Each structure stands twice: as C-alpha cells, then as structure tokens.
C-alpha positions in Angstrom: -103.1 134.5 -33.3 -103.2 137.2 -30.6 -100.5 134.7 -28.5 -97.9 135.2 -31.6 -97.8 138.9 -31.6 -97.3 139.0 -27.8 -94.5 136.9 -28.3 -93.2 139.3 -31.5 -94.1 141.9 -29.4 -91.6 140.5 -26.2 -88.8 139.7 -28.4 -88.8 143.4 -29.4 -88.8 144.5 -26.2 -85.9 141.8 -25.2 -84.3 142.9 -28.2 -84.7 146.5 -27.0 -83.3 145.7 -23.6 -80.8 143.7 -25.1 -79.8 146.5 -27.5 -79.8 149.3 -24.6 -77.9 146.9 -22.4 -74.8 146.9 -25.2 -74.5 150.6 -25.9 -76.3 152.3 -23.9 -76.7 154.9 -26.4 -73.1 155.7 -26.3 -69.7 154.9 -26.8 -67.3 154.0 -23.4 -65.1 156.8 -22.3 -61.6 155.1 -21.6 -60.0 156.7 -18.2 -56.5 157.8 -19.3 -54.1 155.7 -16.9 -51.8 157.5 -15.5 -47.9 157.8 -16.5 -45.7 157.9 -13.1 -43.0 160.4 -14.3 -39.7 159.4 -12.4 -38.3 162.3 -9.9 -34.9 163.0 -10.2 -33.0 162.6 -6.9 -31.3 165.5 -5.8 -28.0 165.4 -6.9 -25.7 165.3 -3.4 -23.3 168.8 -4.3 -20.3 168.2 -1.9 -19.4 170.8 0.2 -15.9 172.0 0.4 -14.0 171.8 3.9 -13.2 175.1 5.2 -9.3 175.4 4.9 -7.7 175.6 8.3 -5.5 179.1 8.2 -2.5 178.8 10.1 -2.6 181.2 13.4 0.5 182.7 13.5 2.2 182.3 17.1 2.6 186.0 19.1 6.5 186.6 19.1 7.9 186.9 21.9 8.8 190.3 23.5 11.8 190.8 25.2 11.1 192.1 29.0 12.0 195.6 29.4 15.2 196.9 31.4 15.5 199.2 33.9 13.9 202.4 33.1 17.4 204.6 33.8 21.1 204.3 33.3 23.2 201.1 33.8 26.9 200.6 34.7 29.1 198.0 34.5 31.1 196.5 37.5 34.3 199.0 37.9 32.2 202.0 36.5 32.5 204.7 38.3 28.8 207.1 38.3 27.3 209.8 40.1 23.7 210.1 41.1 21.7 213.4 41.6 23.3 216.6 41.1 24.7 219.6 43.0 24.3 219.4 46.8 22.5 216.1 46.0 25.1 214.4 44.5 26.7 211.1 45.7 29.3 208.8 43.5 29.5 205.3 43.2 31.7 202.7 41.9 30.9 198.9 42.2 34.0 197.3 42.7 33.2 193.4 43.4 30.7 190.9 44.0 30.4 187.9 46.4 27.9 185.8 48.0 28.0 183.4 50.7 25.6 181.4 53.2 27.2 182.9 56.6 29.5 186.2 57.3 31.5 187.0 60.3 33.7 184.9 61.9 33.6 181.4 63.6 32.6 183.3 67.5 30.3 185.9 65.8 28.6 185.2 62.7 25.3 185.7 60.8 23.1 183.0 58.6 21.3 183.6 56.2 17.8 183.2 55.3 18.7 182.7 51.5 22.2 183.3 50.7 24.2 186.7 51.0 25.4 189.3 48.5 28.2 190.7 49.5 28.6 194.6 47.8 32.0 195.8 47.9 31.7 199.4 46.3 33.7 203.0 46.8 31.6 205.7 47.8 32.3 209.4 46.8 31.3 212.6 48.4 31.5 215.7 45.6 29.4 218.0 48.1 30.8 221.2 50.6 29.7 218.6 53.5 29.5 215.7 54.7 27.4 212.7 53.7 26.8 209.0 55.3 25.9 206.0 53.2 22.0 206.2 51.5 21.0 202.6 53.1 17.4 203.4 51.8 18.6 204.6 48.6 21.0 201.8 47.9 19.3 198.5 46.9 18.9 194.8 45.3 16.0 195.1 43.4 13.8 193.1 40.3 10.6 193.3 39.2 9.1 191.0 42.0 11.3 192.0 45.3 13.2 195.0 46.6 16.0 194.0 49.4 17.4 196.5 51.7 20.8 196.8 53.2 21.1 193.7 55.9 22.0 195.9 59.2 22.6 192.4 61.2 25.0 190.4 59.0 26.7 194.1 57.3 29.0 194.9 60.4 30.0 191.4 60.5 32.7 191.5 57.6 34.6 192.9 59.5 35.5 189.8 61.0 35.2 187.8 58.4 39.0 186.7 57.1 37.8 186.1 53.5 37.7 190.0 52.5 39.9 192.4 53.3 37.7 195.1 53.5 35.5 197.0 56.4 31.2 197.9 56.6 30.8 201.1 55.1 26.6 200.8 55.7 27.4 203.4 59.0 30.4 205.2 57.4 30.6 209.0 56.9 32.6 210.5 53.9 33.5 214.3 54.3 33.3 216.5 51.6 36.0 215.8 48.5 36.5 212.3 50.2 35.7 209.0 49.2 35.8 205.5 50.9 35.5 201.6 50.0 33.8 199.4 52.0 30.8 196.3 51.7 27.2 196.3 52.6 25.3 193.1 52.9 21.8 191.8 51.8 19.8 188.8 51.9 18.5 187.6 49.0 17.0 184.2 47.1 19.5 182.5 45.5 17.6 181.0 42.8 16.7 184.6 41.5 18.3 187.4 38.9 18.8 190.9 40.4 20.0 194.4 39.9 21.6 197.1 42.2 19.1 199.9 42.3 20.2 203.0 43.3 18.2 205.9 43.6 18.9 209.4 44.1 18.7 210.8 47.4 17.0 214.4 46.4 14.3 215.4 44.0 17.5 215.7 41.1 18.7 213.3 38.9 17.4 209.6 37.7 18.1 205.7 39.1 21.2 204.3 38.1 21.3 200.5 37.8 24.0 197.9 37.8 23.5 194.4 37.1 23.9 191.4 39.8 22.2 188.9 37.2 21.8 185.4 38.6 22.7 185.1 42.1 24.1 181.5 41.3 26.7 183.1 38.7 28.3 185.6 41.7 31.8 184.4 42.7 31.2 182.3 46.0 33.3 183.0 49.4 34.2 179.4 50.3 33.5 179.3 54.1 36.0 179.0 56.2 33.8 177.8 59.4 34.3 174.7 61.1 
C-alpha cells in the first residue's frame, strides 16, 4: 500500500514536471520578423554640359601712319617757318643696285634708293642741303644719305641730274638734284623730312615697298 502511494506521487511529480516543461507558466512570445525595406537607388540627374560661348576674334587695327603732314610725289611743301624754312618737292624715285660709271661706281649692300628733288630757299641767306634732316624711315629703320654713292650720280649716264647732297642754295633760289640711300630691298619706307630748327613739324612722302619703285637698268658690262 505504501509503494503504490509513492508511485502515484511520482506520477504526479512527473506530470507536474511535464506540465512545467510544456508551458513554463506563460505563452511563447514570437519575435517579429524584420521586413527588409527596399531603399530606392538615387536617380542620376543629367548635368547639362556648359554651352560653349564663341569668343569674338580681335579686330585687326590698322597700324598708325606717320605722325605729321604727308605729301605726294610732285607736291611742293615747306618744312619750318621764317628763317628756319626750307622748301621741297620730291620729283621722282628710282632704285638700282649700283650707281656711277663702269670705271667708278658703288654697289649697294641692299639696293640704292635714288631721290630726285627740288630744294628751294625762302630765307634771306644761303642754305645747304640738310643731310641729317632728310632721311629714309620706317618704324624699324632709319637710313641716312649715302655719302659715298651720292656723288657718283653725276657719272651715271642713266640719270640726267647732278648730286645735291653738298649743294648750297642762295636766298630766294632753288636747285634740282639727287641724293642716294642704301636700303633694304624687302622693306617699305617713307621719306621723313625733319625741321632744321625748333619750328615746324616733320613731313613725310611715301616711298612704299622698295620693289614697287622703278628700277634703273644697269648699263655696266
């Protein structure tokens, strides 16, 4: 009788243990399942390409001409005033590689520019040709009268003119002659006539491209 009680008790105990194992006295809590939220991919925004702005080409500016009165071939003009005045008229321009005669001539380093002109004297006293004031000029070069070639003009049978580089002109008189300059045949020039004193402006006569000046054909053999 005693043993059966024990078994019953054990069964009760076992039943209690099983009951405890089954629920633990409370309901099981279900952890919520995390739902993956789709993250939207960033939408690519098209960046506008910069619009090319046309850059205006610079406008070519014409080179400034000589700063002074200009004159044509054959035109008379006066440089200076009063007792500093000298009159000029450029009659003709020629070019040549040599000047003089077959026996006595000079050869240019570049080419010779021969200027035939009339020099007039409105003063009350005599004047000499103003060698250092009568020049051939461009923006890069100055050429002075060629002292060696100029005197040989008188020996050159292609020109019916005498050299004027060392001449003297009396008051109220005028003389016609020629002077010579050794210049670059590939350049363009002006004759530039400066006043000999403090009065007056510098005057200019266009020579232009040397290749356009009439050439004296050589008679040398």
